[in-house]
N, C-alpha and C positions, 0 to 999 in steps of 0.2 A: 504494500500500500504506500502511495506517495504521501510524504509528510506535508501538512498544510503550510502555506506561507504565513508567517506571523509578523504583522506590522508591529513597530515599536509601540504604537498607541492607536487606540480606536475610541472615538467619543461614544459615550453611553447616553444616547438621546432616546427618550421614550415618547409615547403618544401624548402625555401630558404637556411636554415641552412644545411639541408640534402644534397641538390644539391652541395653546396659549399664544404662540407666535402668530398663528393664523387669525385669532381673535383680535390681536393688536393691529395687524395689518388691516383688518376690516373696520377697526374703530376709527381710523383716520388720524390717530395720534401716534406718530412714529418716533419722535425724538423724546427728550427728557420730559416725563410727565407722571401720571399716576402709577404706572407699573414700576418705574424707577423708585418712586417714593415707597411703594409697597416692598420692593426688594430691600431697600435700606432698612426699613422698620423690622422686617423679618431677620435680616442678617445681624443687626445689632443684638437682637434678642438671642439669636443662635449662638453667638460668641460671648455674650455677657457684657457688652459695652453699652455706654450711654448714648453715643452718637455714631452715625455711620454716613459716609459719603460715597456714593457709587460714581466711578470714573471709568474712562475708556481703556485703562491699563494699570497694572501694578506700578509700572514706571511712573505714570502720572501721579499715583497715590504717593509714591516715595518722594517725588519732586515737590508736591504740595506739602508733604510732611516736613521736609528740611526747610522749606520756606516759612511755614507756620512757626517753626521753632527758632526762627531768626538766624539761620546759618548765613554767614557773610563771607565775602572774599577775604582771603588771608587767614582763615581759620582752618582747623583740621578735624577730621572725623575718622574714628577707627572703623575699618571695613574689612571683612574676611577676604582673603585672596581667592578662596574656593567659593566662587559665586558667579552669577551671570553678570553681564556688563552693567545692567541697570543700577545695581546696588551702589557702585562707585561713581557712575557717570552723573547721577543726580547731585553728587557732591561737587563735581566739576562744573555742572551747570551754574552753581552759585559762586564759582571762582574760588572754591575752597580745595583743600588737599585731602584726598583719601590716604590714610595711613594703613597700608596693607598688612594684615595679621595672618599668621600661619594657622593651619588647621590642626585640630586634635587628631591623633593618628587612629583612634578607634571610631569616632563618630563623624569625622570630617567637618564638624562644626568649628566655629572660631575657638582657638586656643587662648583662653583668658590669661594664662601665664605669659604667653608671647605678647598679648595685648598690653600687659603691664610693662614688659620690657620695651616695647615700642614707645610707650609713653615716656619712659625714662630716656630713651634715645632722642625723642623729640625735644624734650626739655633741655637736653644737653647739646642740642643743635647738631646731632649726628645722623640725621636722615637726609641723605643726599637729595637735592632738588627741592627741599622744603626749607625755607628761610629760618634761621635761628630766631627763637622767640615766638614762633607760630603757636597760638594756643589751641589745645584740643578741647572741643565743646560737646562732642557727641559720639555715640557708638551705634552701629547698625548691624546687629547679629542676624544671621540667616539660619533658619531651622532646616538643615539640609535634608532633603528627601521627605521631610515631615517628622523627623526625630527632633523633638524640642530640646533646646539648651536648658541648662540649670538656670531658671529665671532668677533665683535668689543670688546666685554667683554673679550673674550679669549686673543685677541691681547693686550688689555690694561694690563691684569695681566702679560702676558709674557714680555711686555716691561718694566713694573715696576721692574720685578725681573730678567731681562736679560736672558730670556728663549727662546729657539727655539721652534717652534710648528710643530708637525706632525699630520695631520688629519688621524685618523683611520676612513676611509670613507667606510668601508666594507658594510654598509647598505645604503649608501647615493648617489646612482645613479638611476635616476637623482633626485637631491634635490637642493634646493636653499633657501636663506634667504634674507631679506631686513631690513633696520633699521626702515623705516616708509612706509606708503602706497604710498607716492609720490616718493620713491626711486626706482631705478632699481634693479632687482633681481641679486644677486651674486650667481653663481653656485658653488656647492661644488667642489673644485679643481681649481677654478678661483682665484688664489692668496689667498685662505683662510688659507694657511699654507705655511711654507717653502717647505714641501713635503706633498702630499695627496696620500693615499694608498687605493685602491679599491679591492674588492673581486669579483671573478666570479665563486665561488663554486657553486655546483649544485643547491642549494636552494636560491641563491642570485637573485637580481633584473634582472641582465642579467647573463648568464652563459657560460663558456667554459668547463664545467665539473669540472676541477680544473684550477685555474688561478688567476692572479691579475695584477694590474697596479699601477705604481708609477708615479705621475706627479709633475712637478716643473717648476718654471720660472727662475731658476738659472742654467746656463749651467754647471758650475763646479760640482754642485750636480748631475746633470744628467749624466755627464761623469764618475764621481766616481761610481755611481750605475751601470752603464753599464759595467764598467770594473769588478766590484766585482760580478756581476751576472753570469759571465762566467769564473770562475777559476782565476780571476785576470789577464786575458790576456789583452794585450794592445788593445786599441780601434780599431786599424786596423784589429785585428783578426775577428771582426764582419763582415768585408767585405768578408770573406770567405763564409759567408752564402748568400751573394748576387750574387756570381759568379764572382765578380770583383777582389777579393783579391788573394794573393798567399798562398802557404802552410805555409809560415813562420809566426811566432808570437813571442811575448816576454811576459814572466810572470813578472808583475810589482807588484803584491800583492797576498797574499794567499786568493783567492776568493772562490766562491761557485758555485753550479750548479743549477741556478735558472731560466734559460731561458724557455720561452714558445714555444711550438711547433706550426708549421703551421696548423696541424690538429685542435688543440684547437682554434687557432686564426680564423680559418674558421667559427667556430661557433660564435665567438665573433663579427666578422664583421657584420653578419646579426642580431644578438641579439642587437647590439648597434643601428642599424638602426631602430629597433622596440622599443627602450627603453622607449620613451615617451608614445607610444601606450600601452605598458604593464603597465607602471605606472598608466595611466588613468584607466585601467581595475582594478588594485588593489585598486585604490581610490574609484571606484564604489562599490567594495566589502565592503570597510571600511564604506562608506556612508550607505549601507544597515545595517551593524552591528550597527552603532551608532544610526540610526533611530529606530531600533527594540529593542535595549538593554538599551538605555540610561535611560529609565524610571524605570529600575530594581534597587531597593534599596539595593540589595545584591551584586552589582558589581559596579566598576568604569570603564569607557571606556577611551581610550587614549586621551591625550590632543591634541588640535589643535591650530593654530594661523593663522590669515590672512597674517602674515608676514613670512610664511614658505610655500614652496612647498615641501610637504611630499612625500618621495618615497614609503611609506607604505610597507617596507620590512616585518615589523611585525605588528600584531594587539594584543598587550598584554592587557588583562583585569586584574583588581585587585579585588579579592574577598573581601567583607566586612565580615570577619570571625565572628564578633560579631552579624551579622544578619543571620548566617548560622549554622546549626546543624552539619555540616561536615567540615573537613579541606580541604586545597588545594589538597593534594595528593589523597584523596577520591573523590573529584570533578573530578580530572583527570581520575581516574580509572572508574568512572561512565560515563564520556564522551567516554572513550575507549570502554566500554561495548556497548555503543550505536553506535559505529563505527566511532567516531570522533577522528582524530589524533590531538595531541597537542604537545607543548613543553614548556619549561620554560627558559626565558632569563633574568637573569641567576642566578645560585648560585654565590653570590659575591666572588671575589677572596680571600678576607680576611677570608672567611669561608672554604677554601680548605686547606687540610693538609700541602701542601708545604709552604703556606704563614702563616698559623696559628702555625704549629709546627716548621717549619724551620726558619721563619722570624719574628715570635712573634707577628703577627697581631691578634687582639682580636675583638669579636663582638662589643664591645663598641667603638672601633675606628671608625666605620662607622655605626652609629645607624640607620639611615634611611634605608640604604640598608639591614641591618640585619633584620629589621622588614618587609619591603615591599616585599622582595623576597619570603617570605612564603605565599604571597597572589597572586603571579603572575601566569598567564596562558596565553600562546600565542596561539590564535585561528588560524585555517587555513586561510591563505590569499595568493593568487597567481593569476596571470593574466589568468590562465587556469581554474579557478573555474567556475563550472556551476551554474545556478540559483538554481537548486534543491539542490545542495550541500550547498550553502549559506543558503537557507531556512532550511535545516536539522540542521545546526550548531545553527542557531538562535532558532529553536524550542527546541532543546535539552538543550541549556543553560537555556532557560526560564523554561522548565519543571523541571530541576534540582533545580533551585532557588525556584520554587513553592513547590516542594516536601520537600526541606530541610530548608524552611524558619522558623526562630525562631518566637516566639510570638511577637506581635506588640510592638513597642517602642513609646516613646513620639514624637510628631511632631517636638519638638525642636531639636531632634537628626537627623532629616531627612537630608541626605546628598545632595549635589549638584548632578544632574544627570551626569554631565561630567565636567572634569577639563578643564579650558581654561587658557592659559598663555597670557600675553599681548604681 
């Protein structure tokens, strides 16, 4: 029997989403309006926040967040090097400096010990390309793959150094953490930062095609983001979209065009209602992968913890290249030949030309990320995966490991089957 071709991701769109979009199209109200407002209200309740603003991307949410918190040119913000472009580029939009922080070797999340070291180097004027005396004002942790950071540890670092916090929660819906087994779960966005920013891009845990959300418990921050999301128009200008306001408005700041449409929000309302169901489906895929792959000495599977509710946006394995006769790129090519779609999350920011050539970041500045990214492969994981597709991925990974296995090594070198964090 021929194995199925397995895409890296497949959107999980149901009849509820389709019917809602059709109803919106028939309503005659396509741009920001009642469906967007409904999406905002339901989202803030879902994550436990007091205010929510729907926008057209997580990048827009992050940009509005740094603006609302007053980030200015000549300041610095701690940003993980293991992230997508948006986390750092919004800092550059403001003329500020992203200080790139290495990743924790187990979780791939920001290494807070390295963050503290980078702050010391910054104060000593020892970060090339950043002027001496540049003040650090903020930190933007990323919950990689949906495995949340230790929120208390982030807050402790921020308070010691007087930094604001923005969650880049692009992967973290729904996700939660707790301090100990006896503690209540704290949802991502439930006061985990001054502002938390979520993504609804096509391959995220819920989708509006393109879209994002910023949530906060601080009304002043919410009001500033709402003004800046629509050309800097006074807040009463949003009333025009509800049918309650007049034609008149006032421009109070040079804002942006970041509003979400009702067409997109129609998708989001129904996706949000299924968010936990879809998370559980992804977790089931992850359980199959871990059970079937954890015995392989050629790879490492993602870490887990009883004190995390993992969103499982990603399932990144790490190749043990000293156990294999091929490198990561050839492994990916062989997976593709077998019909298995994959990705890599990510080439670290400090290894991209803009940051290495323009801002003088070097491989040795973030040594863990420099090494580990060459071993990373994100396997397909989504709530719409079929059992035969999961089986095909497992069989192909196992076959490639067997085919390319190096000669046996000593038992003293045998790795743990899986990483676990406390």
